[in-house]
N, C-alpha and C positions, 0 to 999 in steps of 0.2 A: 871557366871563362876562356875566351879565345882572343889572342892579340890580333887586332884588325888593322892597326896603324902604328907606325913608329917613325919619328922624324927628329932630327937634330935641330934645336932652336938657337943654340949658342955653343961656344966651346965647352964641352963637358956637360951640356944640358940636353936631355932627351925627353920628348913627349911620347907617351905610350897610351893607346886607347884599347881597352878590352871590351868585348861584347859578350852579353849573356844576361841572365836574370839579375836584376839589381834590387837589393832590399829597399823597401819604401822608407825605412826609418833613418836613412843617412842624414847626418847633420854636418854643416860646414866645419872644418877643423878636425874631423875624424880621419882615421888612417886605415890602411890595409896591411896585412902581413902576407908577403908574397914568397912562396917556396921557390928558391933558386938552387936547383941541384948542381953540383954535389954538396953544397954548403949545408951544414946541419941546422943553423938558425935561419929563420925566415927574415926577410928584409922589410922593415917598416917604412912605408911610403905614404905621405899625406895625399889625401884625395884633392884633386884640383877641381874637377867638375864631373857631373854625371847626368844621365838621363834615365828613363825607365829601363833601358836595355844596354847601357854602356857606362863605363867609368873611365876617367882620364887621370893620368898621373904625369907629373913633370918632375924628373929626378936629376940629381947630379951624380956623375960618376966619381966616387970618392974612395972606393975600395974595390977589392976583387969581386965581391958579391954584386955591387951595383954596376960594375963594368960588364959582368956576365949578363946581368938582366938587360942592360942597355943594348947588348948585342943580339937580343932575340929578334927574330923576323916574323912578319905577319903570318898567321896560320897556326902559330904555336899555341897549344893548350896550356893554361896556367891554373895553378892551385892558389886561390886567394882566400884569406879570411877577412871579412869586412861586414859591416863597419865596426871598427874598434875605437876605444877611447871616448873621452868626454869632449865634445866639440864646442864651438861658440854658441852662446845663447843669444839668438837673434832678438828675442823679446826684451833682453836687458841692454841692447846696444844703443838705445836712444833713437831719436828721430834724425839726428845729423851725425852719424858715427864717422870717425876718421879711421880708415884702414891703412896700416903701415906695414909694408913688406920690405925686407932686406934680402937681396939675392934669392937663394932658393927658398926663402921663407915667403916669397910672393905667391906661389901656386895655390895654397889653401884659401887665399883671399879672393880668388876668382869665383869659387862656389859661394863664398860668403857674400860677395857683392851681389850676385844674382838673387840670393835668398833674401837679402835685405831690401832690394828693389821690389821683390814680389810682395813684401809686406807694406809697401808704400813709403819706406824710409828713403832718405837722401844721403847715401854714403859718398864720401870723397876718398880717393885712393892716392897715396903717395908711396913711391918705391925708390930704393937706393941700390946702386950697383957700383962695382969698383971702376968700371969703364963702360963706355957705350957699346963696345964689342961684346960685353957680357949681358947686355939687356935682352930680355925675352918676355913674351906674353903681352907686350904693349898693344899690339894689333888686336889681340883677343879682347882686351879691355875696351878698346875703341869700338869693336864690333858689338860689345854688350851695352854700349851707350855711355861709357865712362871715358873721361879725359884725364888720365893719371898724371900727377906731377912727378917729375923724375929728378933725382940728384945722382951725380957720379963723383967719385973721389978725384978723378983726373980732369973733370970738366969737359969730357968729350961728348956728353949728352946731358941736356937739361942744365940744372944748377950745379956749379962746382961746389961741393960741400957734402953735408950730411942730411939725412932725412929730417932731423930736428930743425935744420935751417928752413926747410920747406914748411914747417908748421907755423912759422911766424905769420900772424895776421889771419890765419884760418879760423873759421867759426865751427866748432864741433862740441857735442855734448857727451861723447864717450869715445873710447879708443879700442880698436882690435888690432893686435900686432903679432907678427911672426917674423923671426929673423935671428941674427946673432944676439946673444945675451946682452952684450954691451950696448948694442943698439936699442934693445927693448928697455933696458934700464934708463937710458937717456930719454927715451920717449915717455916712459912712466913719470919721470921727474918733470919733464917739460910740460906734459899734458895737464897735470894737476886736476884730473877728473876721473870718474870711474872708467875702468878698462879691463879688457880680457887679453891675456898674453899666452901664446902657444909656445911651450918649452920643448926642448929636445934632449933626449938622453939615450944612451945605448940600451937596447931592449933584448930580452930573451924570449919569453913566451908571447908577450904582447897583449895579454888579457888579465894580468894581475896576479897570477899564481906564483911566479918565481921570485917576485920582489926585487929583481935585479935592477930595475930602473927607479928605485925609490930615491927621493931627494928630500932634503930638509926644507920645510916651509915654516911660516910663522905660526901655523897650526899643527906642527909636528911633521913626521915623515909622511910623504904622499907618493903614490906610484904615478909616474908620468903616463904610463899606458892605460891606467884605469881611472884615477881621479883627474888626470890630465888627458891629453897634453895641454888643454886650455885651462888656465887658472885665473882667478880674479887678481888684478895687479896688487891689491893690498895684502894678498896672501903670500906672494912670492918673496923669498928671502934674498932680496937684491944685494 
């Protein structure tokens, strides 16, 4: 694929759009493994959005690999493996699902929101950031017909507090969440309803062979890259 667009959305947050043939079987919550030379291991990046001929990623610069990736310029050819992992099951999301994103956990919810709307469901999105200056993708959600509720720890945008504070008084029949583990645990406890939670772990191969991303669950050891990254809430060893 070819990088056709790259832009900075917030401090340390970059949107990258790659053009080329896109597999038809992509599900929200899946990810790609991107070769970033000279690094040996590919970088796993969640899919944010896609069309029949492009894929969009929103990533955070957190290490040398993602910093190198974020520095690519349009026109660069890229070696991507996708789609990988077990994504969100839209059919199990209920008619009024609540989508909860924390920080860089927000991007996978963009594709999920669109997929749920296409099925006639009525999703509500809430998202949390440390500060208003860290917020991103809000305009994209608005363009998709969504009015996300926002919380920030310092109160500079939306409600001052946590995403769980935004859940008060909302009507929903299931939850789909992606973000820090502590946030998702709090959402799981607060929601008290069926849910799907996208976990994160350091990966090697990205397709289940090396077992490097195995984590304990209530049903034994599971690979985040293969059985996950999305797991039913009741299966997660919170």
